[in-house]
N, C-alpha and C positions, 0 to 999 in steps of 0.2 A: 603477516602480520596477525596479533590474536583474536580469537572470536569471543564475543561474550556471550554468554548463556540465557534464556529470556526464560523465565519463570512461565506456565500455561497450565491454563486451568480447562479442564473437558467437560462440555454437556453431556458425554455418558460418561461418567467416568468408570474406568478399569477394560472398557470395550477397545480401547487403543492401546498399546505399546507405542511407549515416546522414542520418536526417533532419534537418532543416534546424533550430537552436537559435533560436529568438527572442531579441532583444538586451533589449527591456525588454518588461513586463507592465502590466498596469493594476492596481493595489494596493485590497481592497474593504475590506477590515478596520480597524482601528486598527492592531492589534498590527501589519501589515504597513507601513503608512501612518511609522507610529513607528521601525523598522526591528527589531524585537524579530524579526520571522520578515520572509524572503525567498521568495523562489523556485527552485526548481533543477528545471536539465531537459534531457534529453538526445536532445527531440526524437520521441523513443515517448512519453513518460511524462512531465509536467511536475508536480511538488508542490511545498505548502507547508509550510517546516521552520523551528526557530532559524536566522536568521543568523550567520554564520561557519563553518557546520559546513561539513564534507566531504561529495562524494556519490559516488556509482558504480551503474552499471546494467551489468544481463545480458539480452542478448536471446537465448533459448536454440533451439536446434535446432528444437524444437516450434513453436517460435514465442512461446514463453510469455515474458513478460517483468517483470522485477523492477530493483526502485532499491533501493537504502538511503540514509538521509543520515545523519551520526552526526559526534558532536563529533570535533573534531582529535585529540585523545588516544586516542580509540577503538580497540581493535582490532578487525579483521575475519578472521573465517575463512571462505578460499572464497569472500570476499566478501561473506557475510553477518555478521550480530551475535550475538554469545552474549547471552545471556537474561540480562549482567548487564549490558548495551550501552544506553545512553539512545539510541534513533533513531528515526525515521521509516520505517517499510518499508511496500513494496506488492508484492503477488505477484499478478499477470496471468495467468490459468489459458489454455492453450493452448487456444481454445473447438472446442467439439464430440470433446472426449476426455476420457479419464480424469481427465486435472487436475482436474477441476471439483470433484473429489468432494472439493476442499477445503473448498465449502460444507456438508458433508453434517450436520454438527453441528447447526448452523442454520437448514435448510431441509431437513425429511425426504424431499422429493419429488426430492431430485439426483438424476439417471441420468444415466451408470451411477454407482451408489452403492458405493464402497469398500467391502471386506468383509475385514478391521473396519470399522468406523465409529467412529473414537473420539468418545463423546459427552461434553459440556460436563462441567468438572467442577462439581460439587455447589458451590463460591462463585463461579462464573463469571456474570455478570449478562447478560442481553440484551435487550432493547426493539427489536420491528419498528416500522421508520420507515416502511415502505411493502411494495408488494408483493415486493419485489425487493432492497429494504434491510433490514440487522439492525445494531445499535449494540450493541456487547460491551463488557464491562468484566471483565480479570482482576487482583484485588489482587494486592499485593504478595507474591511467594513464590510465587503458583498458577500453575502451567504449564499453560493453555488454547490456547483459539484463536487471543489474539494471538501475534506474532510480532516482534520478540521478547517473552516475557514468562517470571514465575518468577525474576523477580530482585528488587531492591531496590524498584523505582519500578513502580506500575498500569499495565498497557497497556490501554488504549482503541483501539477501533476500530469497523471498519464493514466488513461481508462484504457485497458485490455477486451477487446469481445471478439467472438468466433463463433459464428452461427451457420460456418459453413456444415459442420459435421456434429451430429452427435456423440455424446452429449456440447449442447450448448453452453459454452463459460466466460466468463467476463471475471474481470482483477482490477484494481483501483487504489492507486500509492499516491499520496499526496504530503507535499514535503511542506511545511509552514513554516518559515523563517522569514527573520528581517530581510528587505529588500538587500540590505548590505551583504548578505548572505548568498545571493541568490546563485552565485556559481556552484557553491556546494550542494544546490538542489538540484542541479542539472549534472551532475557526478552523480546524484542519491539517483535521480530518476534514471537518468540513461541506463546505471546497475542492473535496475530491476527489470526495464525493457529488453537487455541482452539477457539476462537470466532465465528470464520464463516467458517471452511471448510469443518463444516458436513449438516449445515443448510445454504444454498447458499442464497435461499429466505430472509433471514433475513436482508439482504444488502437493499432490500426496503421493511422492514418493519419499524415502528415508535418506535424511543428506541433502533435504532440497538447497 
């Protein structure tokens, strides 16, 4: 399947050489093979999202990575989607920094732990998939771990955190689509977990 390249902004322009973006990737799910979903990449991150959407990425000055894939009509604020936007959104915290606190509500052992750590909303559901992966769902109108969440569509996502070695690292992907597209979110999130949860430093290697 062809890969849609994503424009990327850098917090420290000129310091990092943009990685190569693959032109083709192997489709592994029926929704990818029949064109419902496609690949999006800026070389730092590669994600699956609905076909025909547009994408953008950010490499922060701290090394944090962001990628957002939204419908062509969606509006972004400072490159990020609002709670009302249908989107596939990824945030990779800068390893070994306080940014890993994004995982604190789902992983109580996060260090350093932000003060305060915003708890899970009462209506958010979470299921542990493994020692380093938790899946979550924020129902419509519930602002929770999902980013974006709190709008008309449910926000399904996965949080990955590994504090067993240095540097500690955390990453989150959220799929905010209508309930009728729940299966698409399952494919999208499964691909993210398969691609990254065992090899965290692949986020920072070329052609990830």
